N, CA, C and O atoms as a Tripos MOL2 file, in Angstrom:
@<TRIPOS>MOLECULE
protein
  100    99    25     0     0
PROTEIN
NO_CHARGES

@<TRIPOS>ATOM
      1 N          -8.8350  -39.0360  -64.5940 N.3       1 TRP1
      2 CA         -8.8510  -39.6640  -65.9220 C.3       1 TRP1
      3 C          -7.6740  -39.1750  -66.7440 C.2       1 TRP1
      4 O          -7.1300  -38.0980  -66.5000 O.2       1 TRP1
      5 N          -7.3020  -39.9620  -67.6950 N.am      2 SER2
      6 CA         -6.1100  -39.6760  -68.5040 C.3       2 SER2
      7 C          -6.5090  -39.2240  -69.8960 C.2       2 SER2
      8 O          -7.4430  -39.7630  -70.4890 O.2       2 SER2
      9 N          -5.7970  -38.2330  -70.4150 N.am      3 THR3
     10 CA         -6.0860  -37.7600  -71.7690 C.3       3 THR3
     11 C          -5.8710  -38.8670  -72.7940 C.2       3 THR3
     12 O          -6.4440  -38.8270  -73.8830 O.2       3 THR3
     13 N          -5.0570  -39.8440  -72.4530 N.am      4 ALA4
     14 CA         -4.8080  -40.9590  -73.3660 C.3       4 ALA4
     15 C          -6.0840  -41.7760  -73.5980 C.2       4 ALA4
     16 O          -6.2020  -42.4840  -74.5980 O.2       4 ALA4
     17 N          -7.0380  -41.6710  -72.6660 N.am      5 ASP5
     18 CA         -8.2790  -42.4180  -72.7900 C.3       5 ASP5
     19 C          -9.3180  -41.6910  -73.6290 C.2       5 ASP5
     20 O         -10.3660  -42.2470  -73.9570 O.2       5 ASP5
     21 N          -9.0200  -40.4470  -73.9710 N.am      6 LEU6
     22 CA        -10.0070  -39.6280  -74.6720 C.3       6 LEU6
     23 C          -9.8000  -39.6870  -76.1720 C.2       6 LEU6
     24 O          -8.7330  -40.0510  -76.6670 O.2       6 LEU6
     25 N         -10.8660  -39.3150  -76.8830 N.am      7 ARG7
     26 CA        -10.7200  -39.1520  -78.3250 C.3       7 ARG7
     27 C          -9.6950  -38.0700  -78.6040 C.2       7 ARG7
     28 O          -9.5220  -37.1630  -77.7900 O.2       7 ARG7
     29 N          -9.0150  -38.1460  -79.7330 N.am      8 PRO8
     30 CA         -8.0290  -37.1220  -80.0810 C.3       8 PRO8
     31 C          -8.6520  -35.7340  -80.1340 C.2       8 PRO8
     32 O          -9.7940  -35.5640  -80.5610 O.2       8 PRO8
     33 N          -7.8830  -34.7490  -79.6940 N.am      9 ARG9
     34 CA         -8.2100  -33.3340  -79.8840 C.3       9 ARG9
     35 C          -9.5190  -32.9120  -79.2440 C.2       9 ARG9
     36 O         -10.2100  -32.0370  -79.7660 O.2       9 ARG9
     37 N          -9.8690  -33.5210  -78.1220 N.am     10 VAL10
     38 CA        -11.0360  -33.0460  -77.3830 C.3      10 VAL10
     39 C         -10.7460  -31.6590  -76.8360 C.2      10 VAL10
     40 O          -9.7130  -31.4260  -76.2090 O.2      10 VAL10
     41 N         -11.6680  -30.7490  -77.0820 N.am     11 ASP11
     42 CA        -11.5160  -29.3810  -76.5930 C.3      11 ASP11
     43 C         -12.0390  -29.3040  -75.1610 C.2      11 ASP11
     44 O         -13.2450  -29.3980  -74.9340 O.2      11 ASP11
     45 N         -11.1440  -29.1340  -74.2040 N.am     12 LEU12
     46 CA        -11.5470  -29.1200  -72.8050 C.3      12 LEU12
     47 C         -12.3910  -27.9040  -72.4530 C.2      12 LEU12
     48 O         -12.9430  -27.8350  -71.3540 O.2      12 LEU12
     49 N         -12.5020  -26.9430  -73.3680 N.am     13 ASP13
     50 CA        -13.4200  -25.8280  -73.1650 C.3      13 ASP13
     51 C         -14.8170  -26.1600  -73.6790 C.2      13 ASP13
     52 O         -15.7650  -25.4060  -73.4600 O.2      13 ASP13
     53 N         -14.9350  -27.3020  -74.3660 N.am     14 ASP14
     54 CA        -16.2340  -27.7450  -74.8640 C.3      14 ASP14
     55 C         -16.8980  -28.5650  -73.7560 C.2      14 ASP14
     56 O         -16.6980  -29.7760  -73.6620 O.2      14 ASP14
     57 N         -17.6840  -27.8950  -72.9250 N.am     15 LYS15
     58 CA        -18.2130  -28.5470  -71.7280 C.3      15 LYS15
     59 C         -19.1090  -29.7340  -72.0720 C.2      15 LYS15
     60 O         -19.1280  -30.7240  -71.3400 O.2      15 LYS15
     61 N         -19.8420  -29.6490  -73.1600 N.am     16 ASP16
     62 CA        -20.6780  -30.7870  -73.5520 C.3      16 ASP16
     63 C         -19.8240  -32.0190  -73.8150 C.2      16 ASP16
     64 O         -20.1720  -33.1260  -73.4050 O.2      16 ASP16
     65 N         -18.7090  -31.8200  -74.4990 N.am     17 ALA17
     66 CA        -17.8140  -32.9380  -74.7840 C.3      17 ALA17
     67 C         -17.1900  -33.4680  -73.4990 C.2      17 ALA17
     68 O         -17.1140  -34.6780  -73.2850 O.2      17 ALA17
     69 N         -16.7410  -32.5420  -72.6430 N.am     18 VAL18
     70 CA        -16.1190  -32.9560  -71.3780 C.3      18 VAL18
     71 C         -17.0940  -33.7670  -70.5360 C.2      18 VAL18
     72 O         -16.7420  -34.8350  -70.0350 O.2      18 VAL18
     73 N         -18.3180  -33.2700  -70.3770 N.am     19 TRP19
     74 CA        -19.2870  -33.9790  -69.5450 C.3      19 TRP19
     75 C         -19.7090  -35.3010  -70.1730 C.2      19 TRP19
     76 O         -19.9780  -36.2660  -69.4570 O.2      19 TRP19
     77 N         -19.7690  -35.3600  -71.4940 N.am     20 ALA20
     78 CA        -20.0900  -36.6240  -72.1590 C.3      20 ALA20
     79 C         -19.0110  -37.6670  -71.8710 C.2      20 ALA20
     80 O         -19.3070  -38.8380  -71.6300 O.2      20 ALA20
     81 N         -17.7560  -37.2200  -71.9020 N.am     21 ILE21
     82 CA        -16.6370  -38.1150  -71.6090 C.3      21 ILE21
     83 C         -16.6850  -38.5620  -70.1470 C.2      21 ILE21
     84 O         -16.5340  -39.7480  -69.8530 O.2      21 ILE21
     85 N         -16.8950  -37.6190  -69.2370 N.am     22 LEU22
     86 CA        -16.9420  -37.9540  -67.8170 C.3      22 LEU22
     87 C         -18.1080  -38.8900  -67.5270 C.2      22 LEU22
     88 O         -17.9720  -39.8160  -66.7270 O.2      22 LEU22
     89 N         -19.2550  -38.6570  -68.1690 N.am     23 ASP23
     90 CA        -20.4280  -39.4840  -67.9500 C.3      23 ASP23
     91 C         -20.1990  -40.8950  -68.4830 C.2      23 ASP23
     92 O         -20.7060  -41.8690  -67.9260 O.2      23 ASP23
     93 N         -19.4390  -40.9940  -69.5560 N.am     24 ARG24
     94 CA        -19.0810  -42.2860  -70.1430 C.3      24 ARG24
     95 C         -18.2370  -43.0860  -69.1640 C.2      24 ARG24
     96 O         -18.2860  -44.3160  -69.1440 O.2      24 ARG24
     97 N         -17.4600  -42.3710  -68.3490 N.am     25 GLY25
     98 CA        -16.6950  -42.9380  -67.2590 C.3      25 GLY25
     99 C         -15.7370  -44.0170  -67.6470 C.2      25 GLY25
    100 O         -15.0400  -44.5620  -66.7910 O.2      25 GLY25
@<TRIPOS>BOND
     1     1     2 1
     2     2     3 1
     3     3     4 2
     4     3     5 am
     5     5     6 1
     6     6     7 1
     7     7     8 2
     8     7     9 am
     9     9    10 1
    10    10    11 1
    11    11    12 2
    12    11    13 am
    13    13    14 1
    14    14    15 1
    15    15    16 2
    16    15    17 am
    17    17    18 1
    18    18    19 1
    19    19    20 2
    20    19    21 am
    21    21    22 1
    22    22    23 1
    23    23    24 2
    24    23    25 am
    25    25    26 1
    26    26    27 1
    27    27    28 2
    28    27    29 am
    29    29    30 1
    30    30    31 1
    31    31    32 2
    32    31    33 am
    33    33    34 1
    34    34    35 1
    35    35    36 2
    36    35    37 am
    37    37    38 1
    38    38    39 1
    39    39    40 2
    40    39    41 am
    41    41    42 1
    42    42    43 1
    43    43    44 2
    44    43    45 am
    45    45    46 1
    46    46    47 1
    47    47    48 2
    48    47    49 am
    49    49    50 1
    50    50    51 1
    51    51    52 2
    52    51    53 am
    53    53    54 1
    54    54    55 1
    55    55    56 2
    56    55    57 am
    57    57    58 1
    58    58    59 1
    59    59    60 2
    60    59    61 am
    61    61    62 1
    62    62    63 1
    63    63    64 2
    64    63    65 am
    65    65    66 1
    66    66    67 1
    67    67    68 2
    68    67    69 am
    69    69    70 1
    70    70    71 1
    71    71    72 2
    72    71    73 am
    73    73    74 1
    74    74    75 1
    75    75    76 2
    76    75    77 am
    77    77    78 1
    78    78    79 1
    79    79    80 2
    80    79    81 am
    81    81    82 1
    82    82    83 1
    83    83    84 2
    84    83    85 am
    85    85    86 1
    86    86    87 1
    87    87    88 2
    88    87    89 am
    89    89    90 1
    90    90    91 1
    91    91    92 2
    92    91    93 am
    93    93    94 1
    94    94    95 1
    95    95    96 2
    96    95    97 am
    97    97    98 1
    98    98    99 1
    99    99   100 2
@<TRIPOS>SUBSTRUCTURE
     1 TRP1         2 RESIDUE 1 A TRP
     2 SER2         6 RESIDUE 1 A SER
     3 THR3        10 RESIDUE 1 A THR
     4 ALA4        14 RESIDUE 1 A ALA
     5 ASP5        18 RESIDUE 1 A ASP
     6 LEU6        22 RESIDUE 1 A LEU
     7 ARG7        26 RESIDUE 1 A ARG
     8 PRO8        30 RESIDUE 1 A PRO
     9 ARG9        34 RESIDUE 1 A ARG
    10 VAL10       38 RESIDUE 1 A VAL
    11 ASP11       42 RESIDUE 1 A ASP
    12 LEU12       46 RESIDUE 1 A LEU
    13 ASP13       50 RESIDUE 1 A ASP
    14 ASP14       54 RESIDUE 1 A ASP
    15 LYS15       58 RESIDUE 1 A LYS
    16 ASP16       62 RESIDUE 1 A ASP
    17 ALA17       66 RESIDUE 1 A ALA
    18 VAL18       70 RESIDUE 1 A VAL
    19 TRP19       74 RESIDUE 1 A TRP
    20 ALA20       78 RESIDUE 1 A ALA
    21 ILE21       82 RESIDUE 1 A ILE
    22 LEU22       86 RESIDUE 1 A LEU
    23 ASP23       90 RESIDUE 1 A ASP
    24 ARG24       94 RESIDUE 1 A ARG
    25 GLY25       98 RESIDUE 1 A GLY
């Protein structure tokens, strides 16, 4: 996945945010 597809300033150490993004697919 590309960071360009993510909301701005997502903290990649925030696992809840990361998994929510990955689950959104």
